[in-house]
C-alpha positions as CSV (number, residue, x, y, z in Angstrom):
1,M,51.3,70.9,82.2
2,K,50.5,68.6,85.6
3,D,53.2,67.1,85.0
4,M,55.6,69.9,85.0
5,W,54.0,71.2,88.1
6,A,54.7,68.1,89.8
7,A,58.5,68.1,88.8
8,L,58.5,71.8,90.4
9,T,57.5,70.5,93.5
10,V,60.1,68.1,93.4
11,V,62.9,70.3,92.5
12,N,61.5,73.1,95.3
13,W,61.8,70.1,97.9
14,A,65.1,69.1,96.8
15,I,65.9,72.7,97.1
16,A,64.4,73.1,100.7
17,L,66.2,70.1,101.6
18,G,69.8,71.3,100.8
19,W,69.0,74.5,102.5
20,V,67.9,73.0,105.6
21,W,71.0,70.5,105.5
22,R,73.4,73.6,104.7
23,T,71.9,76.4,107.1
24,M,71.6,73.8,109.9
25,T,75.2,72.9,109.1
26,A,76.5,76.3,109.1
27,L,74.4,77.6,112.4
28,R,76.0,75.1,114.0
29,G,79.7,75.5,112.7
30,L,79.8,79.3,112.6
31,P,79.7,79.8,116.2
32,R,83.4,78.0,116.4
33,V,85.3,81.0,113.9
34,P,86.6,83.3,116.5
35,N,85.3,87.0,116.5
36,L,88.6,89.1,117.4
37,T,86.4,92.1,118.5
38,E,85.7,90.2,121.5
39,S,87.7,91.5,125.0
40,R,89.5,87.9,125.1
41,F,91.3,88.6,121.7
42,A,92.9,92.2,123.0
43,A,96.4,92.2,122.3
44,P,98.8,93.0,125.2
45,E,100.5,96.4,125.0
46,R,103.8,96.8,123.4
47,G,106.9,98.0,124.8
48,Q,108.6,101.5,123.4
49,G,111.0,100.9,120.8
50,E,110.3,97.1,120.1
51,V,111.2,95.9,116.2
52,P,108.7,95.7,113.9
53,R,107.0,92.1,113.6
54,L,104.9,92.7,110.7
55,T,105.1,94.3,107.2
56,V,102.3,95.8,105.7
57,I,102.3,95.7,102.4
58,V,99.9,97.8,100.1
59,P,99.9,97.4,96.4
60,A,97.4,100.4,94.7
61,K,96.8,101.8,91.2
62,N,94.6,104.7,90.6
63,E,93.5,104.4,94.4
64,A,93.6,108.4,95.0
65,V,90.4,108.5,96.9
66,A,91.0,106.2,99.4
67,I,95.1,105.4,99.7
68,E,95.6,108.4,101.7
69,S,93.4,107.2,104.7
70,T,94.2,103.5,104.3
71,L,97.9,104.6,105.0
72,E,97.1,106.8,107.9
73,S,94.9,104.0,109.5
74,L,98.1,102.1,109.3
75,L,100.5,104.3,110.6
76,A,97.9,104.8,113.2
77,Q,97.7,101.0,114.7
78,T,98.7,100.3,118.3
79,L,101.5,97.6,117.2
80,P,105.2,98.5,115.6
81,L,105.3,97.8,112.0
82,R,106.7,98.7,108.8
83,V,104.4,99.8,105.7
84,I,106.0,99.4,101.8
85,A,103.3,101.1,99.8
86,V,103.5,100.1,96.1
87,D,102.5,102.4,93.5
88,D,101.6,100.1,90.5
89,R,101.9,102.5,87.4
90,S,99.0,105.0,88.4
91,T,98.0,108.0,86.5
92,D,95.8,109.8,89.1
93,G,98.3,110.9,91.5
94,T,98.1,107.7,93.8
95,G,101.8,108.0,93.8
96,E,102.2,111.5,94.7
97,I,99.6,110.7,97.7
98,M,102.0,107.9,99.3
99,E,104.9,110.2,98.9
100,R,103.0,113.2,100.9
101,V,102.2,110.8,103.5
102,A,105.6,109.4,103.8
103,A,107.0,112.7,104.1
104,R,105.2,113.5,107.0
105,P,106.3,112.7,110.6
106,V,105.8,109.0,111.3
107,P,104.6,107.9,114.5
108,G,107.2,105.8,116.7
109,G,107.9,102.3,116.0
110,K,106.3,102.8,112.0
111,Q,108.3,103.0,108.9
112,L,106.9,104.1,105.8
113,T,108.7,103.1,102.2
114,V,107.2,103.8,99.0
115,I,107.8,101.8,95.6
116,H,107.0,103.3,92.4
117,V,106.4,100.7,89.4
118,T,106.5,102.6,86.1
119,E,106.4,99.0,83.9
120,L,105.3,95.8,84.1
121,P,107.1,93.0,83.3
122,D,106.1,90.1,81.0
123,G,104.2,87.3,82.1
124,W,102.8,89.4,85.1
125,L,99.5,90.2,86.7
126,G,100.3,94.3,87.8
127,K,99.0,93.6,91.5
128,N,100.8,90.4,91.6
129,H,104.0,91.7,90.5
130,A,103.6,95.0,93.0
131,L,103.0,92.2,95.8
132,A,106.1,90.1,95.0
133,L,108.6,93.2,94.7
134,A,107.1,94.3,97.9
135,A,107.5,91.0,99.4
136,R,110.9,90.6,98.4
137,Q,111.9,93.9,100.6
138,A,109.8,92.8,103.9
139,A,112.4,91.3,106.4
140,T,109.9,91.4,109.1
141,P,108.6,87.3,110.9
142,W,105.1,88.6,109.5
143,M,103.4,90.1,106.1
144,L,100.1,91.4,105.5
145,F,99.0,91.5,102.3
146,T,96.4,94.5,101.8
147,D,94.9,96.6,99.1
148,G,95.0,100.2,98.9
149,D,91.4,101.1,100.0
150,V,90.8,99.0,103.3
151,Q,90.2,101.1,106.4
152,F,91.9,99.7,109.9
153,A,90.5,100.2,113.4
154,P,93.7,101.3,115.6
155,E,94.1,97.6,117.3
156,A,92.8,95.5,114.5
157,L,96.7,94.3,113.5
158,A,97.8,94.1,117.0
159,R,94.8,91.8,117.4
160,A,95.3,89.5,114.5
161,V,99.2,88.9,115.3
162,H,98.3,88.1,118.5
163,Y,95.7,85.6,118.1
164,A,97.7,84.2,114.7
165,E,100.7,83.8,117.0
166,G,98.7,82.3,119.7
167,A,96.9,79.9,117.3
168,G,100.1,78.6,115.8
169,A,98.9,79.7,112.4
170,G,100.8,80.2,109.0
171,H,98.7,82.2,107.5
172,F,95.6,84.2,108.9
173,V,92.5,85.8,107.4
174,M,90.2,88.7,109.1
175,L,86.8,88.6,107.0
176,P,86.8,92.5,106.0
177,T,83.9,94.3,107.4
178,P,82.1,95.7,103.9
179,I,81.2,99.6,104.0
180,L,77.7,99.7,102.2
181,H,76.1,102.8,101.0
182,T,73.2,101.9,99.2
183,G,70.6,99.4,99.2
184,G,71.9,97.8,96.3
185,E,75.2,97.3,98.0
186,R,73.3,95.7,100.6
187,M,71.3,93.2,98.5
188,M,74.3,92.2,96.8
189,M,76.9,91.8,99.8
190,S,74.3,90.3,102.1
191,F,73.8,87.6,99.6
192,L,77.2,86.9,98.7
193,Q,78.0,86.6,102.4
194,V,75.3,84.4,103.1
195,V,76.2,82.1,100.1
196,V,79.7,81.9,101.3
197,A,78.8,81.2,104.6
198,T,76.2,78.5,103.4
199,A,78.4,76.9,101.3
200,A,81.8,77.0,102.8
201,N,82.6,75.1,106.0
202,L,84.8,78.2,107.6
203,W,85.1,76.4,110.9
204,Q,86.8,73.8,109.3
205,I,89.7,75.9,107.9
206,P,92.1,75.1,110.9
207,D,91.4,71.4,109.9
208,P,94.3,70.2,108.7
209,K,92.8,67.2,107.2
210,A,90.1,69.4,105.6
211,K,92.1,70.1,102.5
212,R,89.1,71.6,100.3
213,E,88.4,73.9,103.5
214,S,90.8,76.9,102.6
215,I,90.7,80.8,102.0
216,G,92.3,83.8,101.1
217,V,90.9,87.3,100.8
218,G,93.1,90.1,99.3
219,A,91.9,92.8,102.0
220,F,93.5,90.4,104.8
221,N,96.3,88.0,103.9
222,L,98.5,87.7,107.1
223,I,101.2,85.1,106.1
224,R,104.6,84.1,108.1
225,R,107.4,85.0,106.1
226,D,109.0,81.5,106.4
227,V,105.4,80.2,105.0
228,Y,105.3,82.4,102.2
229,D,108.7,81.6,101.1
230,G,107.4,77.8,101.4
231,V,104.6,78.3,99.0
232,G,106.6,79.8,96.0
233,G,105.6,83.3,97.3
234,F,103.7,85.3,94.5
235,E,106.6,84.5,91.8
236,A,104.4,81.1,91.7
237,L,101.3,83.1,90.9
238,R,102.5,85.3,88.2
239,M,99.3,85.3,86.1
240,E,96.5,84.2,88.7
241,V,93.7,86.3,88.8
242,L,92.2,85.0,92.1
243,E,96.1,85.2,93.6
244,D,94.3,86.1,97.1
245,V,92.4,82.7,97.0
246,R,95.0,80.9,95.3
247,L,97.6,82.0,97.6
248,G,95.3,80.5,100.7
249,Y,94.5,77.4,98.6
250,T,98.4,76.9,98.3
251,V,99.3,76.9,101.8
252,K,96.5,74.7,103.1
253,Q,97.6,72.1,100.7
254,K,101.3,72.5,101.3
255,G,100.3,71.2,105.1
256,Y,100.9,75.1,106.7
257,R,98.3,75.8,109.7
258,Q,95.4,78.3,108.2
259,E,93.1,80.1,110.7
260,V,90.0,82.6,109.9
261,A,88.5,84.9,112.1
262,F,85.3,87.7,111.8
263,G,86.5,91.1,113.0
264,P,83.5,93.3,112.6
265,G,84.7,97.1,112.0
266,L,88.7,96.2,112.6
267,A,89.3,96.1,108.8
268,Q,86.6,97.8,106.3
269,V,86.5,98.2,102.7
270,H,83.8,99.5,100.0
271,W,84.1,97.3,97.3
272,A,81.9,99.1,94.7
273,P,79.4,101.8,94.2
274,G,75.7,100.5,94.3
275,A,74.9,97.1,93.0
276,M,75.5,97.6,89.4
277,G,79.3,98.6,90.6
278,I,79.7,95.1,92.5
279,V,78.5,93.1,89.1
280,G,81.3,95.3,87.0
281,N,83.9,94.2,89.6
282,L,82.8,90.6,89.2
283,T,83.5,90.9,85.5
284,K,87.5,90.5,86.0
285,N,87.3,87.4,88.2
286,A,84.1,85.6,88.2
287,F,85.1,83.1,84.9
288,A,88.5,82.6,86.6
289,I,86.7,81.2,89.6
290,F,86.1,78.4,86.9
291,Q,89.6,78.1,85.5
292,F,87.9,79.8,82.6
293,R,86.2,76.4,81.9
294,L,83.1,77.0,79.8
295,P,81.3,73.6,80.5
296,L,81.6,74.1,84.6
297,L,80.6,77.7,84.2
298,L,77.4,77.0,82.5
299,A,76.9,74.0,84.9
300,V,77.2,76.3,87.8
301,C,75.1,79.0,86.3
302,M,72.0,76.5,85.6
303,M,72.2,75.2,89.0
304,L,72.2,79.0,90.4
305,A,69.3,80.1,87.7
306,M,67.1,76.9,89.7
307,V,68.2,77.8,92.8
308,C,66.9,81.1,92.7
309,L,64.1,80.9,90.0
310,A,62.3,77.6,90.9
311,P,61.2,78.8,94.6
312,V,59.6,82.1,93.3
313,A,58.2,79.5,90.4
314,G,56.6,77.6,93.0
315,W,54.4,80.1,94.9
316,F,51.8,79.2,91.6
317,G,51.9,75.6,91.9
318,S,50.9,73.1,94.6
319,D,50.2,73.3,98.1
320,A,53.1,71.2,98.6
321,A,55.5,73.5,96.5
322,R,54.3,76.5,98.2
323,L,55.3,74.7,101.6
324,A,58.8,74.4,100.1
325,C,58.9,77.9,99.6
326,V,58.3,78.6,102.5
327,V,61.0,76.4,104.2
328,I,63.5,77.8,101.8
329,L,62.7,81.5,103.0
330,A,63.0,80.1,106.4
331,M,66.2,79.0,106.1
332,Q,67.3,81.9,104.5
333,L,65.8,84.2,106.9
334,L,68.0,82.3,109.7
335,M,71.1,82.8,107.7
336,Y,70.4,86.4,106.9
337,S,69.4,86.9,110.6
338,Y,72.6,85.0,111.9
339,Y,75.1,87.0,109.8
340,R,73.9,90.6,110.0
341,Q,75.7,90.7,113.4
342,F,79.0,90.9,111.2
343,S,77.7,93.7,108.7
344,E,75.2,96.4,108.1
345,F,72.0,95.2,106.5
346,S,68.6,94.4,107.9
347,R,67.7,90.7,107.9
348,W,64.6,91.4,105.4
349,Y,67.2,91.5,102.7
350,F,66.7,87.9,102.5
351,V,63.3,88.7,100.6
352,T,65.7,90.0,97.8
353,F,68.1,86.7,97.7
354,P,66.3,85.7,94.1
355,V,67.0,89.1,92.5
356,A,70.9,89.5,94.2
357,G,71.0,85.6,92.6
358,M,70.2,86.8,89.7
359,L,72.4,89.6,89.1
360,F,75.3,87.2,90.4
361,L,74.5,85.1,87.9
362,Y,74.3,87.8,85.0
363,S,78.0,89.0,86.4
364,I,79.2,85.4,86.1
365,L,77.9,85.2,82.4
366,R,79.0,88.7,81.6
367,S,82.5,87.6,82.6
368,M,82.7,84.7,80.8
369,W,81.2,86.6,77.8
370,T,83.4,89.8,78.0
371,T,86.8,87.7,78.7
372,L,86.1,85.4,75.6
373,R,85.2,88.6,73.0
374,Q,88.0,90.2,74.1
375,G,90.1,87.2,74.4
376,G,91.8,88.0,77.8
377,V,90.7,90.4,80.8
378,I,91.4,94.1,81.0
379,W,91.9,95.2,84.6
380,R,93.0,98.8,85.1
381,G,93.8,99.6,82.1
382,T,96.3,96.7,81.2
383,F,95.2,93.5,78.9
384,Y,96.2,90.2,79.9
385,P,95.5,87.2,77.1
386,L,93.2,84.5,78.0
387,R,95.5,81.9,76.8
388,E,98.4,83.2,79.3
389,L,95.3,83.2,82.0
390,R,94.3,79.7,81.4
391,R,97.8,78.6,81.4
392,Y,98.5,79.6,84.9
393,A,94.8,79.3,86.5
394,G,94.6,76.6,88.9
395,P,92.5,75.1,91.4
396,I,91.1,77.1,94.5
397,R,89.2,74.5,96.1
């Protein structure tokens, strides 16, 4: 028993030192990531009759609850643009809502086109097919791939395009702000945001030498047309579950300049209702993060369980183990305190880190078990065989 507690102390100190290293690295680097809400990033006023430089592509399947407000927020942008909304085999009236919005008078400098997909071709995931189909009709220098439940502030896209062009970017991601309604949502989303901010070096994304640091976010992938064509578009990602992340990875590997920025309040999305809703959403894509490789997933799960549970167990160990726990908690508090400026959660949610971590671990294992049991992924009513998903799954980091 004495040896077990001694081993726990060593483990806790290893975890504590890891937290100190990653937290200090993040707190030095994250201030270098731009915040587009700052006045210096305001876009110049656009002239009347200016030709749109941006096409916004909005795929949606059964998004009747949110699609109208999403399209309205796009048509209220200060930037001239074209919107292509794709109704991907919806059964809840999404397509009818799109047509209703398109039938209204469209503000000057804006266009709204609706495409209806009634059948999914073989060898495609539904969203990937919808994105590729719309991209073929886009004729502007820039395209924004987004989702049917994102709400945009009026100046969001003007600021994004202005920044991307000024930075010479080929691909630009503005990190969306989560809309949080419940304590469970705040617990899970604060955990996910802090983990990503701590584990990834977001500030290195513009560095062409940092090949491992790339980004892609389904809610906001802004890409130049020539870059999209240069990486093969979504035709090259037909069966990729993580199509947004993989697009960003491919852009970086091909040598195009990539940029990322915070934009609190500029693009907002309610990802899922409640903590278990978020767990449910992860069922589709958590296994895909590991390219559907079981050994890699299990290894990461063991490490995650240790990071979440060892510090809790350490409180019942020696004074040295408890001191390590205090160091871990202090680092987590620092990260939650820093990151709360970009989201609506209290810094005190850091005390829920172990609970959120175990729910995240559960979601990974649930994704693995469900995918293996079904022999594939069922997403929005369509079944995709595991053998096909494995065949096309590529690296994302």
